[in-house]
C-alpha positions, -999 to 999 in steps of 0.1 A, spaced: -98 357 392 -68 358 370 -32 351 387 -9 383 391 25 374 372 52 395 368 83 400 353 110 413 375 141 430 360 156 440 324 136 451 296 152 460 265 154 461 226 168 432 208 188 445 176 185 410 155 195 406 119 155 405 110 152 440 130 145 456 163 121 438 187 116 440 224 133 418 242 146 411 278 138 376 297 110 394 323 94 410 297 92 379 276 75 364 307 52 388 313 41 387 274 37 355 276 22 351 307 -9 377 291 -14 354 263 -26 324 290 -51 351 303 -28 362 333 -28 395 348 6 402 336 32 430 343 70 442 339 85 459 367 117 474 350 131 507 340 137 527 306 154 558 297 139 594 295 144 588 254 125 578 221 134 538 230 118 539 262 89 558 246 84 535 221 89 504 248 59 519 269 38 521 236 46 488 227 33 472 262 6 492 260 -1 476 225 2 443 242 -24 449 268 7 452 294 -1 478 320 33 505 322 26 515 360 57 491 371 80 505 345 101 534 358 114 564 337 149 573 345 168 599 331 205 586 349 208 561 317 194 550 282 169 521 274 187 489 272 196 475 238 210 444 230 227 429 198 219 398 187 238 376 162 227 340 155 245 311 142 235 286 114 211 267 141 196 300 148 214 303 183 221 336 194 249 353 209 243 385 228 262 420 230 246 440 258 252 477 261 259 497 287 246 517 305 210 506 307 181 518 323 174 488 339 206 489 359 187 520 378 155 506 388 140 525 415 143 504 452 111 512 464 90 510 435 59 488 427 58 469 465 21 475 468 20 454 437 44 432 451 22 422 476 -6 410 457 18 388 430 10 351 426 41 346 403 70 367 397 102 358 375 133 369 383 173 363 371 209 373 380 215 394 348 196 421 363 212 421 396 247 432 378 246 467 393 235 471 432 207 494 426 184 472 406 200 442 429 187 460 457 152 472 439 148 431 428 154 415 465 132 442 479 103 432 455 109 395 464 108 404 502 74 422 500 57 391 480 34 366 496 47 333 513 25 315 490 38 334 457 61 314 432 89 329 429 111 318 398 147 321 394 156 320 360 196 323 358 210 342 335 249 337 334 259 355 301 295 370 299 298 364 332 277 389 348 273 372 386 288 367 418 287 339 445 267 362 463 238 369 439 237 335 432 233 329 465 208 355 475 186 348 445 185 309 450 175 315 485 146 340 474 133 316 453 112 285 453 113 277 415 145 272 399 153 270 359 186 265 345 200 253 312 228 228 313 257 251 310 245 268 339 243 238 359 276 234 354 282 267 364 265 260 399 284 227 403 317 253 406 297 269 435 280 243 449 291 206 460 263 187 438 263 152 430 268 138 393 235 135 375 216 157 364 184 147 386 207 144 418 221 176 407 187 191 408 175 176 437 205 188 456 195 220 448 161 217 458 169 203 493 196 230 502 171 258 490 140 246 498 127 248 461 94 236 449 102 231 417 134 228 396 137 224 358 166 219 335 166 224 302 192 205 277 187 219 240 186 186 217 184 162 249 152 175 260 144 188 297 142 177 330 118 187 363 115 178 399 89 187 421 90 168 455 91 131 449 81 134 411 99 136 384 93 146 346 112 141 311 104 159 280 118 153 248 122 184 224 98 187 198 111 186 164 103 224 143 119 241 120 142 262 138 143 302 130 161 311 161 158 304 199 156 336 212 126 339 238 119 302 236 135 293 272 114 322 285 83 309 269 89 275 282 90 290 318 61 307 315 37 278 302 53 254 331 46 280 360 16 291 349 4 257 342 16 246 380 1 275 394 -33 265 380 -30 228 396 -19 212 365 0 178 372 38 184 368 39 161 333 12 183 320 28 213 326 63 199 312 42 190 283 26 222 278 61 241 284 79 223 253 51 227 232 54 263 235 90 265 236 89 244 201 62 269 186 87 299 195 118 284 181 102 285 149 95 320 147 118 352 146 123 369 180 110 363 210 77 378 215 55 356 189 18 353 196 9 316 204 -13 295 179 -51 288 188 -44 253 193 -23 257 219 -42 279 237 -72 260 233 -52 229 247 -48 254 278 -80 262 280 -92 227 283 -64 214 304 -70 245 330 -92 235 362 -123 259 360 -126 289 381 
């Protein structure tokens, strides 16, 4: 059976220079998981408005079920304005209020009980209601589930309590180099990237910790094993969604039983491709998916 994979948290419209595109890290996570043949879902909320109805229609068109998407009257569907610099690196203006701040705290618990992988972040926990919904969902996942924390420290929307709760709930951590430096302000971590990842893994009983470092590539640790991947050269259009695609490929491969190095190499390839496209949700090329089909263990 296909693994059940959930993106838990924000969903929104990214207003890019090239036009409106669906976004939000959890939604991106589910979108790419679907391309890898997973039973992918989004657990979030949209407003009772035209933007919200457009999101529901878009998800259905991508064969992503909408039963985990609450429709709320309290706030409009989320919108983010995205500006790109000359390297395609985005700057985000997150408009408030947003419906994903109003996720029902008791929704989708039956889905939580059967999940194999769930990805969540810190951004969608900026308000008490959505924070309670996310933590409640995580509490109802099986002990065997991969709980992936993809931190998001944009605009200073985080607290020591949110970080501690999130790391405690997770068993996989994905951070970039800037985010790791922020974590150093909350925890006493040794010098060096690998040593810092191992300290966090030991403190919070993480199965895997991954650090992305821009042009310097990425590093991953799992138990005593470690893995390094260089950046794969590409003509960058923008980097929107590349980190989410990286995380999906990495965890889906690990969940399927792939070695750490193989999962890491696939993640780097997928992220490179997404950087060559506009926006977060780009169909993956057949050669990447064929590679995955060859590498995946037989059912």
